[in-house]
N, C-alpha and C positions, 0 to 999 in steps of 0.2 A: 272757812272756805278760802282757798288759795286764789289770789288775784291772777288774772291773765297777764302774761309777760308781754310788754309792748316794745321791747328793745329793738325789734326788727321792723316796726311800723314805719311807714314813710313819713308820717307827720312828726315834726320835731317837738310839738307839744306833747304828743303821746309818748315819745321816747323820754322826754324830760320828766313827765309824770311817773314813768316807770322807775325813775331814780328818787324823786322827791315828792311823790304824789299822795302821801298820807300826812295827816295833821301832825303826828308826833315828829316826823322827820323835819318838817318845816319849823316846828317849834324848837327842836334841838339846834337847828342852824341859826335861828333867831337868837337863841341864848348864847351860842358860840360867838356871834357878832357882839353880844353884850358883855363878853369877857368870861363866861362860864367855861371851864376847862376840864374839870374832873368829874368822873362818873357820879360820885356821891352828890356833887353840887347840881348836876343835871337832874338827878333823881329827886333831890329836895326841891329844886326850883319848879319842876314840872309836875311833881306828884305822880309820876309814871311808874308802873311796875318795873322792877329790876330786869326781869326777863325780856320785856318789850324794849326797854332802853338798851340793853345789851345787844339785842338783835339789830336795832336801828343804828347804833353806833358802829357795829361791825359792818353793816352794809355801806354806811357812809365812808368808812375807811376803805373798803374794797372798791368802791366807786370813785375813790380819790377826791372826795369832797372834804373829808377830814383826814388828818394824819395824827399819829400818836407820837408824842415826844417824851422821851424818858430822861431828858436833860434837866430834871428838877430834883430838889432835895426830897429824900424819903423814898425814892425809887418808884413812886407811883407815876404812871403815865398821864400825860395831859393831852386832851384832844384839841388840835389846832386846825383852823380853816386852811385849806390849800388855796392856790390861786383859782382853781376851778370852783372851790367853795365860795371864795370871796366874790367871784363873778355873779353869784346869786343875789348880791345886795340890791341891785335895781329891781329884781323880781319881788323881794320882800318889801321894799319901800313902796312899790306900786300896789302890792296886795294890802299893805297897811293903809295907804291912802284911800284905796277903795273901801276898806273896812271902816275907816274914819267917817267917810261920807255916807255909807249905806247900812252900817250895822250897829252903830252906837248913838246914843243921844249926845249932843254937843258937850255936855259937862262931864261925861263919863269916859272911862277908858284911858288910853294913852294916845300920844301924838308923836309922829316922827318929826324931829326938830334938828336944826343945825347945832352941833355940840358947842360951838364957840359962842353964839349969841342967843341960843335957845329959841330962835324963831322957827316957825313951821317951814318946811321945804316947799318949794314950788311943786306943783303937780307934775308928775312924770308925763312927758309929752312924746309923741311919736313924730320924728322929724325926718323929712326926706333928705336925700343927699344934697339938694340945692338949698336946704335951710327952711323950707316951708313946713309949718306945723300941719300934720295930716289929720283929717277927720276920719271916722270909721269907714265911711263910704268911699274914701280915697285909698284904701288899702286892699290889696289882693294877695292871693297865694300863687306863686309861680312854681310849677313842677320842674324839678331839675332832672336832667338825664345824666348818665355817667360821663357823657362827653362834655357837659358844661361845668363840671366840678373842677 
């Protein structure tokens, strides 16, 4: 069954999910942040079918989240995160922190840590322009008109 396209939706969450809203895509991006670069390495790391991986990688390249670099020995391309792709890091960290708190037992799984001292990161917080940490009931959605962009 084909998914409904959300690229024209007014909600930025819906438009974002249109690009990265399935688990394989986010896991590919996660692995790209971890240094995985080649098709075979993604396939081996994820245990994903080659046809699904090929489709997801093609979409990520088309959506400019990954790019292919052929500047490596052997002529095989490597998938590299673009700036747009790298901008997904806070999303992945927030999702990981949520998962650490709500989906695994404390002694299992993995944890997002500072690579220098191996200490857990502070929880991602939502901060207002004036520096206040915001609670969920202090956040709203503002509809934009074409005049206000």
